[in-house]
C-alpha positions, 0 to 999 in steps of 0.5 A: 481483476477485469480490465475495467478495474481502477487502482487507487494509491492508499499509502506511501511510507516506511515498510514497517508502517506499510506492513502494519496497514496491510495486516489490518486490511488483511483482517477484513479480507482485503489484500492491497497491491504492494510496490517497493521501488527501492527493492525493484531498483536495487535488483536492476542495479539502480539507486533510489532517492528514498530507500525503504519506501513502500506504496500500497494500492487498492482496487477501487471497488474495495475502497468503501470497505477499506476507507474506515480502516485506512482513515483510522490507521492514518490518524493513529500514525499522525 
């Protein structure tokens, strides 16, 4: 990834739902960046207000290919 890439937040929710979205994106060759603040805080000895929450990010250049998948997924879970 070059220094000019922009990262876009695409999802925040339960670990189970995040993993389901990751699987769908992986099917088309997209690997989102995962951030689990609760797990990071636990390792550092801190507590977090929202355990089991995961945030997913994509590189901006992957958004055009990923957007239909993300939209369909969000529609299904709402």
